[in-house]
C-alpha positions as CSV (number, residue, x, y, z in Angstrom):
1,M,-5.0,-4.9,35.1
2,F,-3.9,-1.3,35.5
3,I,-2.2,0.8,38.2
4,Q,-4.0,4.1,38.7
5,S,-3.0,7.1,40.7
6,F,-3.9,10.8,41.1
7,D,-0.2,11.5,42.1
8,P,2.0,11.7,39.0
9,R,5.1,11.2,41.1
10,N,3.9,7.7,42.0
11,L,3.4,6.8,38.4
12,Q,6.8,8.3,37.3
13,Q,8.5,6.2,39.9
14,L,6.6,3.1,38.9
15,R,7.3,3.5,35.2
16,S,10.7,1.7,35.5
17,M,9.4,-0.8,38.0
18,T,6.5,-2.4,36.2
19,R,5.2,-3.4,32.8
20,L,1.6,-2.9,33.9
21,P,-0.2,0.0,32.2
22,L,-0.2,3.2,34.2
23,V,-3.2,5.5,34.4
24,Q,-3.0,9.1,35.5
25,L,-6.2,10.0,37.2
26,L,-7.4,13.6,36.7
27,E,-10.2,15.3,38.3
28,D,-10.0,19.1,37.6
29,A,-8.0,19.5,34.3
30,V,-6.4,17.3,31.7
31,G,-3.2,19.4,31.4
32,D,-0.6,18.5,28.8
33,P,-1.2,15.0,27.4
34,N,2.3,15.0,25.9
35,L,3.8,15.4,29.4
36,I,1.6,12.7,30.9
37,A,2.5,10.3,28.0
38,Q,6.1,10.4,29.2
39,Y,5.2,8.2,32.2
40,A,1.6,7.0,31.7
41,D,-0.3,4.9,29.2
42,A,-3.7,6.3,29.8
43,I,-5.6,9.1,31.6
44,G,-8.6,8.4,33.8
45,I,-10.7,11.6,33.7
46,A,-13.9,12.8,35.2
47,K,-16.9,12.8,32.8
48,G,-16.9,16.6,32.7
49,L,-13.4,16.7,31.3
50,A,-14.1,14.2,28.5
51,T,-14.7,16.6,25.7
52,P,-14.1,15.5,22.1
53,E,-11.1,17.9,22.0
54,A,-9.5,16.5,25.2
55,I,-10.0,12.9,23.9
56,Q,-8.4,13.7,20.6
57,A,-5.5,15.5,22.3
58,A,-4.9,12.5,24.5
59,H,-5.1,10.0,21.6
60,A,-2.7,12.2,19.6
61,A,-0.2,11.8,22.5
62,N,-0.8,8.0,22.4
63,L,-2.8,7.9,25.6
64,Q,-5.9,5.9,26.1
65,V,-8.8,7.7,27.8
66,H,-10.8,6.2,30.6
67,V,-13.8,8.1,31.9
68,W,-15.3,8.0,35.4
69,T,-17.9,7.5,36.9
70,F,-21.1,6.6,35.1
71,R,-24.1,6.3,37.4
72,A,-27.7,5.5,36.6
73,E,-29.4,7.9,38.9
74,N,-31.1,10.9,37.4
75,E,-29.0,13.3,39.5
76,F,-25.8,12.2,37.7
77,L,-27.3,12.2,34.2
78,P,-27.7,15.1,31.8
79,S,-31.3,16.4,31.8
80,D,-32.2,14.9,28.5
81,L,-31.4,11.4,29.8
82,Q,-33.3,11.7,33.1
83,V,-36.5,9.8,33.5
84,G,-39.2,11.2,35.7
85,G,-38.8,13.8,38.4
86,D,-37.2,11.7,41.1
87,R,-33.4,12.6,41.4
88,G,-32.8,9.0,42.7
89,A,-34.7,7.2,40.0
90,H,-32.7,5.6,37.2
91,G,-32.5,7.4,33.9
92,N,-31.0,6.3,30.6
93,L,-27.5,5.4,31.6
94,E,-27.0,3.3,28.4
95,A,-27.5,6.4,26.2
96,E,-25.0,8.4,28.2
97,I,-22.3,5.7,28.0
98,R,-22.9,5.4,24.2
99,R,-22.4,9.2,23.8
100,Y,-19.0,8.9,25.4
101,L,-18.1,5.8,23.4
102,D,-19.0,7.8,20.3
103,R,-16.6,10.5,21.4
104,G,-13.8,7.9,21.3
105,I,-13.2,6.9,24.9
106,D,-11.3,3.7,25.4
107,G,-12.7,2.6,28.8
108,F,-15.0,3.7,31.6
109,F,-15.9,3.2,35.2
110,V,-19.5,2.4,35.9
111,D,-21.5,1.8,39.1
112,F,-23.7,-0.7,37.3
113,P,-21.3,-3.1,35.6
114,A,-24.0,-5.2,34.0
115,I,-25.3,-2.2,32.1
116,G,-21.7,-1.2,31.2
117,V,-20.9,-4.6,29.8
118,R,-24.2,-4.7,27.8
119,V,-23.5,-1.3,26.3
120,R,-19.9,-2.1,25.6
121,D,-20.7,-5.4,23.9
122,A,-23.5,-3.8,21.8
123,Y,-21.2,-1.0,20.8
124,I,-18.3,-3.3,19.8
125,S,-20.8,-5.6,17.9
126,A,-22.1,-2.7,15.9
127,L,-18.6,-1.8,14.9
128,Q,-17.8,-5.3,13.6
129,P,-18.3,-5.8,9.8
130,L,-21.1,-8.1,8.9
131,H,-19.9,-11.5,8.1
132,Q,-21.2,-12.8,4.8
133,P,-21.6,-16.6,4.4
């Protein structure tokens, strides 16, 4: 369970009132992760802000990075992951989520949770060392 807000003042006030992780939601710019880390445990950022550099800077400030929102429709996917010409048809959402996991994100919002869980579980499983009998 997390508490999320776009308003940093809310999170700054809550910092001394709760032990729940606090997430600073960001839509336009990441800003200074070191300042955000003074009152939040994570940032929740729009996909367009989730560059490898931004993720590394957040992690260096001891912030987790949650990305929003992954959608399956072609109109929300990069052109190389779209399938067919219909903007409303579903493309390769799994590949897009994997790209961001490979960048180092810690969590994500997704409109199709079954797909998100499947990709997350496969990603984690691939990271686990093989158990030898």
